[in-house]
N, C-alpha and C positions, 0 to 999 in steps of 0.2 A: 927746537920748534917754536914758532911764534905763538904768542898768546892769542886766543880766539875771541876774548871778550870785546876787543875793539871792533871786530867785524860784526859781531852780534849787535852791538849798539848802533853801528851804521845801518845794518839791515832793518832795525826797528825804525830808524829815521826814514829810510826809503819806503817803508810800508805805511808811512803816514802816522806812526805812533809816537813821534818825537814829542808832540805836545802833551802827552800823558805819561811819558816815561818817568819811572821813579828816579829819585836823586841818587847819583852814583857817588860813592865815598871818595873817589879819586878825581872828581871833576866838579868845578864850580857850576852849579845848575844854571844860574843866570848867564854866565859866560857861554855855556854850552848852547843854550837856546838862541843866543844871538848869533853864534857861529852857524847853526843849521839853517838860519834864515837867510844866509848868504846865497842869493839867487845864482851867482856865477858857478856855484858848485852843485847845488841841489835842484836847479830849475828843471821842471818837467821830467823828473827822473822816475824810473821804475825798476823793479827787480825781475830778472829772467829766472824762471823756475828751472831747476835741474832736471833734465830729461823730458821736457815738454816743449812742443813747438807753439810759439805765440805769433799772432798777427798784429801788425801795426800800420799806422798811416802817417805819412809825412806831408806837410805843407811845403811848397817850393821855397827854397832858400832859408828854411827854418830847420836847424839841426835838432836831433832828438837823442837823448842819452838813456842807455840801459845799463844796469849794473848786475854783476854776477859774483857771488862770494865763493872763494875756494878756502875751505877751513884748514887744510893741512898741507904741509910741504910735500913735494914729490908726487903731486896728484896729476893724473892725465886730464887734459882739457881739449874739448872740441867745440868750436863755435861756427855755425853755418848760417849765412845770410842769403835769402832768396829775394831778389828784386822782382816786382810784378809788373808795374806799369812803365817804369822808366829806369835808366841806369842810376846807380847809387854810388855815393862815396861813403865808405865806412872805415873806421879806425878802432882798433882794440888796444887799450893801454892798461897797465898795471898801476893802480893808484897807490901813492905813499901818503898815509895820514900820520899826524903827530902821535908820538908815543904818549902813553898815559903817565901822569906824574907819579913818582915813586912814593912809597910810604902810605900813610893814612890821610893824606891831604894836609899835612902840617906844613909842607913846604910853601914858600911864597909863590903865588901864581905869576906867570909872565904877564906883562902888560897886554891888554886886549889887542892892540894893533899888531903886536909881534905875533901872537898866536894866529890871528886871522890871516896875516901875510904868509905864515908858514903853511897854512892849509891851502890857500888859493893859488900861490905862485907856482908851487910844484905841480906840474901837469901830469906827472906820472911817466912811466917808462913805456915808450911806444913799442908794441909787439908786432903789429900787422896792419897794413893799409891796403885798400883795394878800391878801384874805380871802374865801373862797368855794369853790364846787365847779366853777367853769368852768375850761376849759383856757385859761390865761393866759400871755402872753409879755412879756418885756422885750426891746426891740429898740433898739439904738443904732448909728448909722452910723459913729461915731468914738468910741473909748474910749481912755483912757490905759492904759499898761502897768501891771500890778500883780496883786495877788492878790485875787480876787473871792470873797466868801463868800455862800453861799446857805443860809439857815437856815429850816427847816420845822418846823411844829408842828400837831398835831391835838388839838383840845380835846374832841371828841365821843366818839371811840372809836379803837381801834387801826385803822390804815388803811394801804393800799397806795398808792403813787404812782409816777410816772415823771418823769424829768428829761432834757431834751435841751439841750445847749449847743454853740455853734459860733462860730468866728471867720470863717467863710465862708458866711454865710446865703444869699447870692445864688446860689451854685453848688450848695449842698447840696440844697435843696428836700427835706427829710426827710419832710415830711408831704404827702400828696396834696392838691392845690388844689381848692377847692370851685368849682362853676360860679357864674355871676352870680346865679342863682336856686337857692339851696341847700335848698329845701323838698322834703319828701316828700309827694306827692299821693295821695289815695285815688281811684282811677278807677272802681272797681266794688265794690259791697257786697252781700253775700248773707247768708243765715242762718248759714252755716258757713265762708264764704270772704270774703277781702278782697284786692283787687288794688291793688298799689302801683306808682307810677312816679316817677322822678326824673331830672333832667338829668345826663348823664355828666360826670365830672371831666375837666378839660382835661389833667391830668397824664398820663393814659394815651394820649390821642390826639395831643397836641402834643409831649410830651416823650418819648414812647416808653417810659415806665416800666411795668413789669408791675403792673397794678392790678386788683383784684377787689372785689366788693361783698359785704358781709355784712349780713344782716337780723336784728334782734333783736326778739322778740315777748314781751310780758309784760302783766300786768293791773294793775300798780301805777303806773308813771310812766315818762317818757322818760329815757334816759341821755345824758349829755353826752360820754361817751368810751367807747371799746371796753373799756378796762380796767375801767371801772365795771361794765359788764355782765358781763364775765368774772369779776370778783371775786365777784359774787353767784352766778354759776353754779358756781364752783369750791368754794363752801363745803361742798357735799356730795361732789362728785366727787373732789376732790383732797385731801380731809382724811385719808382712810383709805388708807394705803399698805401694800403687801404686807410682812409682817414678814420680817426676815432669818432665815436658817436658825439654829435654836437659840435664837431670841429668844422669850420668853414673851409671851403676850397680856396686855394690861393690862385692867382692868375697863372702861375706855372702849371698847376694841375690841369687847367683847361687847355693850355698849349700842349701838354703831354698827350691829351686825348685827341688832339687834332683840331681843337677849336681856337679861333683867333680872338684874343681879348679885345673888347671894344675900347674906344677912347673916351669913355665916360668917367674917367677918374677911378675906375675899379682898382687899378694897381696902386694908386696913390694912397687909398684908404688903408692899405696894408704895408705901406713903406717900400713897395717894389716899383721899379721903373721898367719901362718896356724894353730898353736896351739890355738890361741885365737878364730879363727873361729870354730874350733872343739868344744871347751868348750861351746861356746855360743849356739851352735845348739843342742848338745847332751843332755844338761841339761834340755831341755824342755820336759815335758810329752806329750803324744799323746792326741789330743783333743777328739779322739774317745773313750777314757776311761771314759768319763763323759758326761751325757746328761741332758739338762734342757728343761722342757716342761711347758709352762704356759697354764692353762686350764680354765681361767675365774673364775666365782664364785662357781663352783661345788666343793663339798668336798668329792667326791668319784672318784677314777681314777684307771684304769687298765693299768699297764705297760706291753707291749707286746714285742715280738721279743727278748726275753732273751735266754740265753744259759741254757740248762738243767744242773742240779747238780752243780750250781754255786752260790756263795754267793754275794748278792747285798746289798748296803746301800741306803736307801731312806730318803730324806729330803723334808719337805714341808715348804714353806715360804708364809706368808701373805704379799702381796705387796700393798701399797697405790699407786694407779695408778696416782694420782695427783702429789705426791711428789717423787715417786719412792723409798721411804723408805720401809724397810721390817723388819719382825720379824720372827724368826725361831721357828717352832714347835720342839718338842722333837722327833728326827728322830728314825728310826727303821732299822732293817736289816732282811733278810730272804734268805734262800737257796732254789732255785728252785728244783723241784722234778727230780729224775733221769729219764733217758729215759727208757721206758718200755723194760724190757729184752726180746729180741726176742727169740722166740721158735726155737730151732734147728731142722731142717727137717731131718729125717732119710731116707737115700737113700737105696733102696733095690737092691741087685745085679741083673743087667740086666733089670731093670724096669725104664721107662722114667717118670720123675717127672716134672710137670708144676710149674713154680716159677714166682711169681709176686713181683716186687720191686718198691716201690714208688719213686718219684723224689728225687734224692740225698740220697736215703735210702740204706740199706744193708740187706742181708739175709745170714744166715749161714746154711750150709748143712753138715751132718755128714755121713760118710761111714765107716762102720766097718765090713770088710769081716769075714764071719763065719769060713772059712777054710783057710789053709795056701795057699799063693799065691806068684807068682814070679813078676807079674806086674798087674797094674790096668789101664784099658782104660777108659778115661773120654771123653764123648761127650758133647759139649755145643752148643746149637742152640739158638742164640739171635733172637728175633722176630722183634725188632724195632732198637733202637740205640745200639751202642757198650756198652759192660758191662765189668768192670774190674773183673778178676778172679784171686783169690789167693788160693793156695792149700798148706796146711801144713800136714806133716806126723809126728805124735807124737810131735807136736810143732815146727818141723823144716820146714822152708819155702822151698817148692819144685819148685813152679812157681808163677809168677805174670805177667799177660799179659792182654791187652785189646782185647776183642773178639768181632767180628762182623760176622754175618752169622753162618755157621756151622764150628766148629773146633774140632779136635780130638787130645788128649794128651795121651802119653804113660808114665806112672809113674812106677818107679821101686818099687817092692813090698818088704815087710818085714813081718816076722811071727808076728801075733797078732797086726799088725799095725792098727792105727785108723787115718782116714783122715778127716780134717776139711776144708771145701770149703767155702770161703767168696766171695759173689757176691755183687759188689757195682754198683748201678744204675747210669744213666746218669743225668746230670744237666738240660738237655732239657725237660725231662718228664719221666713218668713212663715207666718201662721196663717189658717185659714178655719174658720168655725163657723156653727152655726145656733142662733138664740135665739128663744124664745117666752115671752111673759108673758100671763097670763090671770087674770081674777077669777071665771070661771065654773067652778063645781064640775062635774066630769065624770068618769065612770068610765073613759071611753076616753081614754087618753093619746095625744098626737100622736106621741110617739116610742115605739118598742118597748122593753119591759123587757129588761134584759141581766143575765146572771149576773156574779158578781165576776170569774170567770176566763173570758176570751174567747179562749183559745188553742184551736187545732185539734190533736188528738192523732193520731199515725199509729202503727199496729201493725206493728212490723218483721217479726214472724214471719208475718204474713198478707200480706206483699208477694209478688207474683209477677212474671213478665215482662210481664204485660199488665194488672195491677190492683193497687190499694192500698186498704186499709181504714182509715178515719179515724173519729173520734168528737169530739163537742163537747157542751157543757153547754147546757141550756135553763132555762126558768123556769116558774113556776106559771101564767103567762098563755099562752093559746093564740096562737102566732105562726106566721108563714109563714117558712120557711127555704129559701134557694136556694143551691146550691153550683155553683161554676164552676171550670174548670181551664184552664191555659195552659202550653204547653210553653216552657221557657226554656233558655238556654245552661247548660252545666255550670259555668261560672265566675260564674253569677248569685249575688251575695253579699248579705250582710245589709244593707249600706249602700244598695244599689240597691233592695232590698225595702222598706226604711224610707221611701225617697223616694216609692215608689208606694203607701204605706199611707195612703191618704186615706179615712177612715171615712165621709165624706159622699158619696163617689162611689158611687151605687147600681148595681143590676143593669142599669139602662137604658144605662149607659156601656160595657157589655160586648158582645162579639160573640155572635151567636146560636150559633155553632159551639162556643163555650167553655162553654155551659150544660150541666150534667150533669142536674140535676133540681130541683124545688121540692116541699116537703112541709110539712104543718102538724105541730106537735109541742108538747106541754106535759106536765107531771106535777104533781099536787097535792103530792106528796112531793118536796121539793128534792133529797133524797138519791138519788132515782131519776131525776132530770131530766137524763138523758143519752141521746143517740141516736148510732147508728153508721150508716155508709154505705160500701158497697164501690163504688169507681169502676173501671169496666172499659173495655176498648177502648184501652188504652195500649200504647205500643211498648217493646220491651225496652231497658234501659240508658239510658232518657231521664229528664230532670229536669222536673218539673211544679210549677207554682205553684198552690196550691188556695186558694180564697176562699169563705167562707160569709157570706151576707147574711141578716139578720133584718129582716123588713118589718113595720112597724106598721100600725095600723088606718087611719091617714090617708095611707098610702103612703110615709111617711118610713122610710128604711132605715139600718141601721148594719152596718158590715162587721167581722167578727171579725178577729183577727190572722192574716195570711197564713201558709201553711205550705208549705215546700219538701219534696217527696218525690221519690224516684228508684226506678224499677222495677228488678227484677233483670235483669242482663245475660244470665245463663245459667240455665235452668230444667231 
């Protein structure tokens, strides 16, 4: 068996203690100190602990060396390297260092150049090499004692990596074991959801170790390790740290928060140039492109809130909760289903159609006049929130507007033309509306004309304990107006009133007991097109909701904006 004193001395050097090591009886101290300053052998070196995973960082085209000491012959050895950001080249070698001089140091030392050459020329015995981005291991059941060197290199870009080395691989079991079938299966597929299932790792059930599963979702590719996914996720999240008290922000900090640095020499004062700031910021991918969800020990998971007709990649990782080491299952990918093709509603000439649009949804209407025509009149009556209306004639866009209330559009006709109307709903909630398209010129419109201001005004000085007086505007057209009242609670608020403000719900939906009166009204002079009405028979100190409906010639009605009024409590 080899002597271990040499490995211990080297270990002290690697730990940075060479400068204070005590004088060894078999080595000339001055010569030894000169040898360990040889950068070709000890540059940027560090020791890998036995049985613990370490993380490291590589600059592109700059190799890094790690060392691992095996104290005795016939020792098992396992070394695992996990690339994170980019493929790595790594090599494991067994280093051969010069034997110690015999006796008590009485022998004549070799010339310095000869000893130095003996240490640096011998590059060691190459045991294993690998190039790629897979998690790869070197495993040997029996290895000689000695100093093992692991050299890593990234030729593509700066990269993170992880290394694990142990001399007791059988008992350590650092990484969760995969089942006999390590694939992730897609068991259900929808437009916005994908259900995944996989077989559980035997590490949790057989060995009793704490294991949980983490699922990673992205649109680009599968990941071969957890650290590869985390490296991409952390480019945005972990790059910007909170500044220490008293520390000035740099120009990059402002760019990170979305501000553009000015050209007043701000960057020059801190030694930063604008092109460096731009490269550092734009190279980072968006964190929203990848998601990671840890779900405990369940081996079935449904991913939701996905986009329809989009391909996603899914990876599952078994994570040892105690050590935070992980093993990747064989990932999968799937394309979500397309949105259900909406049925196009056919509009009949001169007939009103009721349309319902779900929140953020769309509806398509088609109007194909049978006969030749010079123009098309389009009426749109929105019942709740505003709706975006787009009209195309034979593929050509004619109009695109947001419509609220009742709107009329005149479209220039064309022989055998076909019109496609797209209605896009509001983000606030579902929308209902009435639509009519016609080629027939008519003086009588299907919808009643409305003033620009559809509010109901209440006169505070005319309020009594049993009556209120209100006014509203009319138009030059003679229309029928019906006013209704309803007693409501004192805490009846604007939000509740808004929910009940359906302009398409006509007087036929109201109780007969709520009706106050109906009357006809118009004025050739718009400046005088205003009417008032006193509503009597009310109770003192009560709150009432007032509604005015204007009814068109064909029976279609439009409701004015509701008004809350309150009678006086004491008179």
